[in-house]
MISENU-168509 format. One record per residue (C-alpha): x, y, z; residue number from 1. Coordinates in steps of 0.1 Angstrom, whole numbers, always signed. Layout:
N
ATOM      x      y      z  seq
ATOM      X      Y      Z  NUM
...
# end
This chain:
346
ATOM      x      y      z  seq
ATOM   +438   -255   -190    1
ATOM   +433   -284   -166    2
ATOM   +453   -260   -142    3
ATOM   +431   -226   -148    4
ATOM   +398   -249   -147    5
ATOM   +412   -255   -105    6
ATOM   +424   -217   -107    7
ATOM   +391   -205   -111    8
ATOM   +369   -217    -85    9
ATOM   +398   -215    -63   10
ATOM   +400   -173    -70   11
ATOM   +360   -180    -65   12
ATOM   +361   -191    -35   13
ATOM   +383   -166    -18   14
ATOM   +363   -139    -30   15
ATOM   +334   -154    -14   16
ATOM   +344   -164    +16   17
ATOM   +365   -122    +21   18
ATOM   +335   -105     +5   19
ATOM   +317   -100    +38   20
ATOM   +346    -88    +53   21
ATOM   +355    -64    +20   22
ATOM   +322    -47    +26   23
ATOM   +326    -42    +65   24
ATOM   +352    -23    +59   25
ATOM   +340     +4    +30   26
ATOM   +307     +7    +48   27
ATOM   +334    +17    +78   28
ATOM   +354    +39    +54   29
ATOM   +321    +57    +39   30
ATOM   +310    +61    +73   31
ATOM   +339    +77    +85   32
ATOM   +340    +98    +50   33
ATOM   +303   +111    +61   34
ATOM   +314   +117   +101   35
ATOM   +352   +134    +90   36
ATOM   +327   +166    +75   37
ATOM   +307   +173   +112   38
ATOM   +305   +201   +121   39
ATOM   +306   +190   +158   40
ATOM   +300   +219   +175   41
ATOM   +268   +226   +160   42
ATOM   +257   +189   +165   43
ATOM   +267   +193   +204   44
ATOM   +240   +219   +199   45
ATOM   +215   +203   +183   46
ATOM   +215   +172   +203   47
ATOM   +200   +183   +235   48
ATOM   +168   +199   +212   49
ATOM   +161   +165   +196   50
ATOM   +121   +161   +195   51
ATOM   +114   +124   +199   52
ATOM    +80   +124   +193   53
ATOM    +91   +131   +156   54
ATOM   +114   +102   +161   55
ATOM    +79    +81   +170   56
ATOM    +65    +94   +144   57
ATOM    +94    +78   +116   58
ATOM    +92    +42   +135   59
ATOM    +51    +41   +130   60
ATOM    +55    +52    +92   61
ATOM    +83    +33    +86   62
ATOM    +62     +2   +103   63
ATOM    +35    +12    +81   64
ATOM    +53     +7    +50   65
ATOM    +69    -23    +55   66
ATOM    +36    -39    +66   67
ATOM    +24    -30    +29   68
ATOM    +56    -40    +16   69
ATOM    +45    -75    +29   70
ATOM     +6    -70    +23   71
ATOM    +21    -70    -13   72
ATOM    +49    -99    -11   73
ATOM    +19   -118    +10   74
ATOM     -6   -112    -19   75
ATOM    +16   -122    -47   76
ATOM    +23   -156    -25   77
ATOM    -13   -163    -23   78
ATOM    -21   -158    -60   79
ATOM    +11   -183    -66   80
ATOM     -9   -215    -45   81
ATOM    +14   -211    -14   82
ATOM    -15   -215    +14   83
ATOM    -11   -195    +42   84
ATOM    -24   -167    +63   85
ATOM    -15   -126    +51   86
ATOM     -7   -121    +86   87
ATOM    +22   -151    +82   88
ATOM    +38   -137    +53   89
ATOM    +39   -104    +65   90
ATOM    +57   -121    +98   91
ATOM    +86   -137    +74   92
ATOM    +86   -102    +58   93
ATOM    +97    -91    +88   94
ATOM   +120   -115    +96   95
ATOM   +137   -111    +61   96
ATOM   +142    -81    +65   97
ATOM   +154    -79    +96   98
ATOM   +181   -109    +88   99
ATOM   +193    -83    +62  100
ATOM   +198    -56    +84  101
ATOM   +231    -81   +100  102
ATOM   +240   -100    +74  103
ATOM   +265    -84    +48  104
ATOM   +240    -87    +23  105
ATOM   +211    -82     +8  106
ATOM   +203   -117     -6  107
ATOM   +204   -131    +28  108
ATOM   +165   -119    +38  109
ATOM   +150   -129     +2  110
ATOM   +164   -162     +4  111
ATOM   +150   -165    +43  112
ATOM   +113   -152    +30  113
ATOM   +116   -177     +1  114
ATOM   +124   -207    +14  115
ATOM   +101   -200    +47  116
ATOM    +72   -197    +28  117
ATOM    +79   -226     +5  118
ATOM    +77   -245    +32  119
ATOM    +46   -265    +49  120
ATOM    +29   -241    +61  121
ATOM    +22   -273    +88  122
ATOM    +56   -289    +90  123
ATOM    +76   -277   +127  124
ATOM   +106   -281   +105  125
ATOM   +117   -267    +73  126
ATOM   +109   -285    +39  127
ATOM   +142   -271    +21  128
ATOM   +177   -261    +33  129
ATOM   +183   -229    +46  130
ATOM   +224   -223    +46  131
ATOM   +238   -208    +19  132
ATOM   +205   -209     -8  133
ATOM   +207   -177    -32  134
ATOM   +185   -163    -56  135
ATOM   +215   -173    -82  136
ATOM   +208   -205    -74  137
ATOM   +171   -218    -84  138
ATOM   +182   -224   -122  139
ATOM   +197   -261    -99  140
ATOM   +181   -284   -119  141
ATOM   +180   -302    -81  142
ATOM   +158   -278    -63  143
ATOM   +122   -279    -62  144
ATOM    +98   -268    -87  145
ATOM    +78   -252    -56  146
ATOM   +108   -237    -39  147
ATOM   +116   -225    -73  148
ATOM    +90   -205    -74  149
ATOM    +90   -190    -43  150
ATOM   +119   -172    -57  151
ATOM   +104   -160    -85  152
ATOM    +78   -148    -67  153
ATOM   +103   -127    -42  154
ATOM   +117   -117    -74  155
ATOM    +87   -101    -91  156
ATOM    +83    -83    -58  157
ATOM   +111    -71    -60  158
ATOM   +108    -62    -94  159
ATOM    +71    -41    -82  160
ATOM    +94    -19    -50  161
ATOM   +124    -16    -78  162
ATOM   +100     +0   -104  163
ATOM    +81    +23    -76  164
ATOM   +115    +36    -65  165
ATOM   +122    +48   -100  166
ATOM    +86    +67   -106  167
ATOM    +92    +84    -69  168
ATOM   +128    +94    -83  169
ATOM   +114   +102   -121  170
ATOM    +89   +124   -103  171
ATOM   +111   +139    -82  172
ATOM   +137   +150   -110  173
ATOM   +103   +168   -128  174
ATOM    +94   +188    -91  175
ATOM   +132   +194    -81  176
ATOM   +154   +186   -110  177
ATOM   +158   +221   -120  178
ATOM   +182   +225    -85  179
ATOM   +204   +200   -101  180
ATOM   +208   +211   -136  181
ATOM   +183   +232   -168  182
ATOM   +178   +200   -182  183
ATOM   +172   +176   -147  184
ATOM   +132   +183   -149  185
ATOM   +131   +171   -191  186
ATOM   +152   +138   -176  187
ATOM   +125   +131   -153  188
ATOM    +95   +135   -177  189
ATOM   +121   +111   -201  190
ATOM   +121    +86   -174  191
ATOM    +84    +88   -164  192
ATOM    +76    +83   -198  193
ATOM   +100    +54   -204  194
ATOM    +87    +35   -171  195
ATOM    +48    +43   -177  196
ATOM    +46    +25   -212  197
ATOM    +73     -2   -205  198
ATOM    +46    -12   -175  199
ATOM    +22    -10   -207  200
ATOM    +41    -33   -228  201
ATOM    +44    -55   -201  202
ATOM    +12    -58   -189  203
ATOM     -2    -57   -232  204
ATOM    +26    -93   -233  205
ATOM     +8   -105   -203  206
ATOM    -31   -109   -224  207
ATOM    -12   -115   -261  208
ATOM    -21   -149   -270  209
ATOM    +14   -156   -286  210
ATOM    +35   -140   -264  211
ATOM    +19   -156   -232  212
ATOM    +28   -193   -250  213
ATOM    +62   -187   -248  214
ATOM    +64   -172   -213  215
ATOM    +43   -205   -204  216
ATOM    +70   -226   -224  217
ATOM   +100   -207   -206  218
ATOM    +90   -212   -173  219
ATOM    +80   -249   -177  220
ATOM   +116   -257   -190  221
ATOM   +120   -244   -147  222
ATOM    +95   -264   -137  223
ATOM    +72   -237   -131  224
ATOM    +44   -242   -158  225
ATOM    +19   -228   -128  226
ATOM    +30   -186   -122  227
ATOM    +12   -166   -150  228
ATOM    -12   -161   -127  229
ATOM     +8   -145   -104  230
ATOM    +26   -128   -124  231
ATOM     +1   -112   -142  232
ATOM    -16   -104   -106  233
ATOM    +19    -84   -102  234
ATOM    +23    -71   -141  235
ATOM     -8    -77   -155  236
ATOM    -39    -53   -168  237
ATOM    -55    -41   -145  238
ATOM    -39    -45   -119  239
ATOM     -7    -27   -131  240
ATOM    -27     +5   -125  241
ATOM    -32     -7    -88  242
ATOM     +6    -19    -83  243
ATOM    +26     +4    -96  244
ATOM     +7    +31    -72  245
ATOM    +11    +15    -44  246
ATOM    +45     +6    -49  247
ATOM    +52    +42    -48  248
ATOM    +35    +48    -11  249
ATOM    +57    +22     +1  250
ATOM    +83    +43     -7  251
ATOM    +67    +75     +0  252
ATOM    +59    +57    +37  253
ATOM    +96    +55    +37  254
ATOM   +108    +93    +28  255
ATOM    +83   +104    +47  256
ATOM    +99    +81    +81  257
ATOM   +133   +100    +64  258
ATOM   +118   +131    +67  259
ATOM   +106   +127   +102  260
ATOM   +139   +122   +115  261
ATOM   +157   +152    +99  262
ATOM   +127   +168   +116  263
ATOM   +137   +157   +152  264
ATOM   +169   +170   +143  265
ATOM   +153   +209   +135  266
ATOM   +161   +204    +99  267
ATOM   +132   +219    +71  268
ATOM   +137   +200    +39  269
ATOM   +119   +207     +5  270
ATOM    +97   +179     -5  271
ATOM   +114   +175    -40  272
ATOM   +149   +172    -22  273
ATOM   +135   +138     -9  274
ATOM   +119   +128    -37  275
ATOM   +155   +126    -55  276
ATOM   +176   +118    -24  277
ATOM   +160    +89     -9  278
ATOM   +156    +70    -45  279
ATOM   +189    +75    -59  280
ATOM   +198    +60    -23  281
ATOM   +171    +33    -30  282
ATOM   +191    +29    -64  283
ATOM   +224    +30    -52  284
ATOM   +221     +5    -22  285
ATOM   +211    -25    -49  286
ATOM   +249    -20    -50  287
ATOM   +270    -54    -31  288
ATOM   +299    -21    -13  289
ATOM   +282    -18    +24  290
ATOM   +261    -39    +52  291
ATOM   +223    -21    +52  292
ATOM   +236     +7    +35  293
ATOM   +256    +21    +68  294
ATOM   +280    +45    +51  295
ATOM   +267    +44    +17  296
ATOM   +231    +59    +30  297
ATOM   +249    +86    +53  298
ATOM   +273    +98    +24  299
ATOM   +241    +98     +0  300
ATOM   +219   +116    +14  301
ATOM   +245   +145    +34  302
ATOM   +256   +147     -9  303
ATOM   +225   +154    -21  304
ATOM   +207   +178     +7  305
ATOM   +230   +197     +6  306
ATOM   +224   +214    -29  307
ATOM   +191   +224     -8  308
ATOM   +214   +240    +15  309
ATOM   +210   +220    +40  310
ATOM   +230   +212    +70  311
ATOM   +257   +184    +61  312
ATOM   +258   +177   +100  313
ATOM   +227   +175   +108  314
ATOM   +217   +152    +76  315
ATOM   +241   +129    +90  316
ATOM   +226   +127   +121  317
ATOM   +194   +123   +111  318
ATOM   +206    +87    +86  319
ATOM   +221    +77   +116  320
ATOM   +191    +79   +137  321
ATOM   +170    +66   +104  322
ATOM   +193    +38    +95  323
ATOM   +183    +29   +135  324
ATOM   +150    +33   +135  325
ATOM   +154     +8   +102  326
ATOM   +165    -16   +124  327
ATOM   +140    -12   +152  328
ATOM   +109    -14   +130  329
ATOM   +116    -46   +119  330
ATOM   +117    -65   +147  331
ATOM    +82    -75   +151  332
ATOM   +103   -107   +126  333
ATOM   +125   -116   +159  334
ATOM   +100   -142   +171  335
ATOM    +95   -156   +139  336
ATOM   +136   -157   +136  337
ATOM   +137   -176   +169  338
ATOM   +106   -200   +167  339
ATOM   +122   -214   +134  340
ATOM   +157   -219   +154  341
ATOM   +144   -234   +183  342
ATOM   +121   -259   +161  343
ATOM   +155   -269   +144  344
ATOM   +168   -277   +177  345
ATOM   +138   -299   +191  346
# end
């Protein structure tokens, strides 16, 4: 029994060390798989005809969408009692997203913005330790309540993003699901109804006294007895009637950015193809099998959009351009990261 207990942590430690490398390998393999289907002669013809104006428009769309996402998270943090200017929260959002572009995990950027936002606004150095912090560690009894609440709010922000992505996907199935299957449109309606009813039930539960009391007791056990206000701001009535359309709008900006990348490569993609392809990609990117979506994004979009007769080679090229532009649009967060690194050295 003791040998098994010792072996399990050892295996877990080894897996934790090799998993980032495995994700790098998986990203390379997926990208190689997508590139292997490229028709190089057609790509060689398309490259000189690339239209930079559309790429600039893609950058603008992504900057607006990311700023809106940072605005949403910043407002939730302010509702949770974190005293920073809204532009500071948006800056931290960009910095965290930039980390996600370079680290072999999507939790790194979330950890950064949760920890950095929980630090005292006037502190020259970090109050909490950044290395090895993850959302899974907020249940530790040694984690300060302020930091737990910050992670909780990041989680709320993530749930709104997931809801917006799922709703957009349901709408996509409604308007274009017939291309995939005769029953896909009905599935879209079903998903839309389930999502709307689910959101309504959550909003109702946050108004019902006995359920609110239960929620407060559970949160109090984690040292977060004051998160009801921010939870209601995210999912309560009537705020949910604004939050869900706003979440869809944020994903629409990302969709518009990829549409612009396709236009830059001379592709006219039907809107229904993107309202299915982009949300499907968003769900797949939740799986920790690639780095910043590289490889998985190209393979997924090339496969989905080919159903509408789009040239897979040009879709892969558009996806690579989209990935590069995504990285560029998060560069406004770089000064924040460099500032923290400088303050840690001082």
